[in-house]
C-alpha positions in Angstrom: 51.6 -131.8 27.6 53.3 -133.5 30.7 51.6 -132.9 34.1 54.6 -134.7 35.8 55.8 -132.4 38.7 52.4 -130.9 39.2 49.6 -129.3 37.8 50.7 -127.6 34.4 49.7 -124.0 35.2 51.0 -124.0 38.7 53.5 -121.7 39.5 56.9 -123.1 40.7 58.6 -122.0 43.5 61.1 -122.7 46.5 59.3 -121.4 49.0 58.4 -124.1 51.7 55.0 -125.0 52.1 52.8 -124.5 55.3 53.6 -126.4 58.4 52.2 -127.2 61.4 52.1 -124.8 64.1 52.8 -121.9 61.8 49.1 -121.2 61.1 49.3 -122.5 57.5 47.3 -125.7 56.3 43.6 -125.8 56.3 43.6 -126.9 59.7 45.3 -123.6 60.7 43.1 -121.4 59.0 39.8 -123.2 60.0 37.3 -120.9 62.2 37.6 -121.6 65.8 33.4 -120.7 66.5 32.0 -117.5 68.0 33.7 -115.7 70.8 32.4 -116.2 74.1 30.8 -113.3 75.9 32.2 -112.2 79.0 29.7 -113.3 81.3 30.1 -117.3 79.6 33.7 -117.3 80.1 34.7 -118.6 83.6 38.0 -116.7 83.4 36.5 -113.5 83.0 35.3 -111.2 86.1 31.9 -110.8 85.0 31.4 -114.6 84.4 28.0 -115.1 85.9 28.2 -119.3 86.2 27.8 -121.3 89.3 30.9 -123.0 89.0 33.3 -120.3 89.1 34.5 -121.1 92.5 35.0 -124.4 91.8 37.3 -123.9 88.6 39.0 -121.1 90.4 39.5 -123.3 92.8 41.1 -126.6 90.8 43.4 -123.7 88.9 44.8 -122.8 92.2 45.4 -126.6 93.5 46.8 -127.5 90.0 49.0 -124.3 90.7 49.5 -125.2 94.5 50.8 -129.1 93.2 53.3 -127.8 90.4 54.9 -125.4 92.7 55.4 -128.4 95.2 56.7 -130.7 92.9 59.2 -128.1 91.5 60.1 -127.2 95.3 58.8 -123.3 95.0 56.5 -121.7 97.2 53.0 -119.9 95.5 51.1 -117.0 97.1 48.1 -118.1 96.0 45.1 -117.9 98.5 47.2 -115.5 100.7 47.0 -111.9 101.4 49.1 -109.8 99.5 50.8 -107.4 101.5 50.7 -103.7 100.7 54.3 -102.5 99.1 55.8 -99.3 99.4 54.8 -98.9 96.0 51.0 -99.2 96.7 51.2 -96.8 99.3 50.9 -93.3 99.2 53.5 -91.3 101.1 53.0 -88.1 103.2 55.5 -86.4 100.6 53.6 -87.5 97.7 51.1 -85.6 95.7 47.5 -86.2 96.4 44.5 -85.8 93.8 40.8 -84.6 95.1 38.7 -85.7 92.8 34.8 -85.1 91.8 33.0 -81.4 91.3 32.1 -80.6 94.7 35.4 -81.9 96.6 37.3 -79.8 94.1 35.1 -77.0 94.4 34.9 -77.2 98.4 39.3 -77.2 98.3 39.5 -74.6 96.0 37.4 -72.4 98.2 39.1 -73.2 101.6 42.3 -72.3 99.7 44.1 -76.0 100.1 47.4 -75.5 98.8 47.3 -77.0 95.3 49.7 -77.4 92.3 47.1 -78.2 89.2 43.8 -78.4 88.1 43.0 -81.3 85.6 40.1 -81.2 83.5 39.1 -83.9 80.9 38.2 -83.0 77.5 34.2 -82.8 77.0 33.3 -82.3 80.3 30.1 -80.3 80.9 31.1 -77.1 82.2 28.4 -76.6 84.9 28.4 -73.9 87.6 30.8 -75.7 89.7 33.1 -76.7 87.0 33.2 -72.9 86.1 33.8 -71.8 89.5 36.6 -74.2 90.0 38.4 -72.9 87.3 37.7 -69.4 87.9 39.2 -70.1 91.4 42.2 -71.8 89.9 43.2 -69.2 87.6 42.9 -66.2 90.1 45.4 -68.3 92.4 47.5 -68.9 89.3 47.1 -72.6 89.3 48.1 -74.3 86.2 44.9 -75.5 84.4 45.9 -78.9 82.5 43.0 -80.2 79.9 43.6 -83.9 79.4 42.1 -86.7 77.5 39.2 -88.4 79.7 41.3 -91.8 79.5 44.4 -90.2 80.6 42.9 -88.7 83.6 41.5 -92.2 84.4 44.9 -93.8 84.4 46.0 -90.9 86.8 43.2 -91.7 89.1 43.2 -95.6 88.9 39.8 -95.5 87.2 38.4 -94.0 90.1 35.2 -91.5 90.0 36.3 -88.0 89.1 33.6 -86.4 87.1 36.2 -85.2 84.8 37.8 -83.0 87.3 41.0 -83.4 89.3 42.6 -81.0 91.9 46.6 -82.0 92.6 47.4 -81.0 96.1 50.7 -80.2 97.8 52.0 -82.8 100.4 51.7 -81.5 104.0 54.8 -80.2 105.4 54.9 -81.4 109.2 57.1 -79.8 111.6 59.4 -81.4 114.2 58.5 -82.0 117.6 61.6 -80.1 119.1 60.1 -77.0 117.3 56.7 -77.5 118.7 58.3 -77.2 122.2 60.0 -74.3 121.0 57.0 -72.2 119.6 54.9 -73.1 122.6 57.7 -71.9 125.1 58.3 -68.3 123.2 54.9 -67.8 122.4 54.1 -65.1 125.2 51.5 -67.3 126.7 51.5 -70.5 128.9 52.2 -73.5 126.3 49.1 -75.5 125.1 49.8 -78.5 122.8 47.1 -81.3 122.0 48.2 -85.1 120.9 45.8 -87.5 119.4 46.0 -91.2 120.3 44.3 -93.5 117.5 42.4 -90.7 115.8 41.7 -92.3 112.1 39.4 -90.0 110.6 40.8 -87.1 108.8 37.5 -85.4 109.4 37.9 -85.5 113.2 41.8 -84.6 112.6 40.9 -81.6 110.5 38.2 -80.4 113.4 40.7 -80.8 116.0 43.2 -78.9 114.4 40.6 -76.0 113.8 39.5 -76.1 117.6 43.4 -76.4 118.9 44.0 -72.9 116.7 40.7 -71.4 117.9 41.5 -71.7 121.5 44.8 -70.8 121.8 46.8 -74.0 121.5 50.4 -73.8 119.6 50.5 -77.1 118.1 49.3 -80.9 117.5 51.0 -84.1 117.7 50.0 -87.3 115.9 51.5 -90.6 115.5 53.3 -92.0 112.4 51.2 -95.2 112.4 47.6 -96.2 112.6 46.3 -92.4 112.5 45.0 -89.9 110.4 47.4 -87.7 108.2 46.9 -83.9 107.3 45.4 -85.2 103.6 42.9 -82.6 101.8 40.2 -83.7 104.0 41.7 -82.8 107.0 43.0 -79.4 105.6 39.1 -78.8 104.0 38.0 -80.0 107.7 40.1 -77.5 109.2 38.9 -74.5 107.4 42.3 -73.3 106.7 43.6 -73.9 110.4 46.1 -76.4 109.2 47.7 -73.3 107.2 48.4 -71.7 110.7 49.0 -74.2 113.2 51.9 -76.9 112.9 51.6 -80.4 113.0 54.3 -82.8 114.3 54.3 -86.6 113.6 56.0 -88.5 116.1 56.9 -92.4 116.0 56.4 -93.2 119.9 53.5 -91.3 121.5 54.3 -92.4 125.1 57.7 -91.3 125.1 56.8 -88.0 123.5 54.5 -87.6 126.4 57.3 -88.3 128.5 59.4 -85.9 126.8 56.8 -83.2 127.5 56.6 -83.6 131.0 60.5 -83.6 131.3 59.8 -80.3 129.6 57.7 -79.0 132.3 54.3 -79.9 130.6 51.6 -81.0 132.7 49.4 -83.8 130.9 46.0 -84.7 130.7 44.6 -87.4 129.1 40.7 -87.1 128.3 39.1 -90.0 129.7 35.3 -90.8 130.4 36.4 -92.4 133.8 38.7 -90.1 134.8 39.7 -89.2 138.2 39.2 -85.4 137.9 36.7 -83.2 136.3 37.4 -81.1 133.0 35.6 -78.2 134.4 37.6 -78.7 137.8 41.0 -79.2 136.1 43.9 -78.0 138.5 46.4 -77.8 136.1 44.8 -75.7 133.1 46.8 -72.9 133.7 50.3 -74.5 133.5 52.1 -75.4 130.6 49.9 -78.2 129.3 49.4 -81.0 126.9 46.0 -82.4 126.1 45.8 -86.1 124.9 42.7 -87.1 123.1 41.6 -90.6 122.1 39.7 -92.2 119.8 35.8 -91.8 120.0 34.8 -95.6 120.7 38.3 -97.0 122.5 39.8 -93.5 124.2 43.6 -93.2 125.0 45.2 -96.5 125.0 45.9 -97.9 128.5 49.6 -97.4 128.2 49.5 -93.6 127.2 46.7 -93.1 130.0 48.9 -94.4 132.6 51.7 -92.1 131.7 50.0 -89.2 131.6 49.7 -87.3 135.0 45.9 -86.6 135.0 42.7 -88.2 133.5 39.7 -85.8 133.1 36.3 -86.3 132.0 33.6 -84.5 130.7 30.3 -85.1 132.5 27.5 -85.9 130.0 24.0 -87.5 130.1 23.6 -91.1 130.7 21.6 -91.5 127.6 25.2 -90.8 125.9 27.9 -93.3 125.6 30.4 -91.3 124.3 31.4 -87.5 122.5 32.8 -87.5 119.2 36.8 -86.7 119.6 36.6 -83.1 118.0 33.7 -82.2 120.4 35.3 -83.5 123.4 38.7 -81.8 122.4 36.7 -78.6 121.5 35.0 -78.5 125.3 38.3 -79.3 127.2 40.2 -76.6 125.1 37.3 -74.1 125.6 37.4 -74.9 129.5 41.4 -74.3 129.4 40.9 -71.0 127.7 38.5 -70.0 130.0 40.5 -70.8 133.3 43.3 -69.1 131.7 41.4 -65.8 131.2 
């Protein structure tokens, strides 16, 4: 039998043979060796080799050179600015994570919209009480896969449970003025300058409500907001005391002065002792500053008085919430 045209038993077909680059042929089917471990891959975050920084720098230098030749710019090596998509806005829901924080928030009756529990979560006393408290408040209890809770929390440590709380609803500054004027007692407001710790904010909210204050004013930038932590620290007072956010604290102080308020900045080097405050019985705005820096220079100069709290020379300063409590208690004492 003739063997012309190929092997006598080979099936003839019109299908094209393997091409280079298609994965066909002996070379395309050849093994590529063992898969490297993460610790052996210079591009992997778990790489432990000594030359990782050098490799990264060479890669970045190559990209910069390529970008320059193409007439474009690159952000390599620059700090990436936070965009609106990466920041949590005040009108977005907040998720409290962890068994203790969730239980504390439910006990403090922080306004919530749903309780999330991952499948397979160990039902210890904290989880059981959280589920019971959520059920008593008719909160939706949603079970979901652990990977789904990981995705919702950006892989944060959640211990299989999370509580979604409602965004805090801030009052308008003009409403605070109206509330204080119609309260039947001498108006008393508190403003915060540079308080960034939500626990301090929550404690000051609690003290303001406890000592007869009518509202709190906080800046919209570089200051703590009323988050779940602040709400929990306030022990529920955040539900009763209105809080307003303002863009410019100095102008807000001036607006209070025009409305007939006397303004006092708490300042360790003040010109008057807080226990001898001459304007305690007048419509009053007390400004509390950061524990370390105090009130800013412009805010201090804008206020009518700067009041200090006498303390032992061995202590440099008081916690902001403690200072606010002392001043508010003294104002209430004088008003009685």
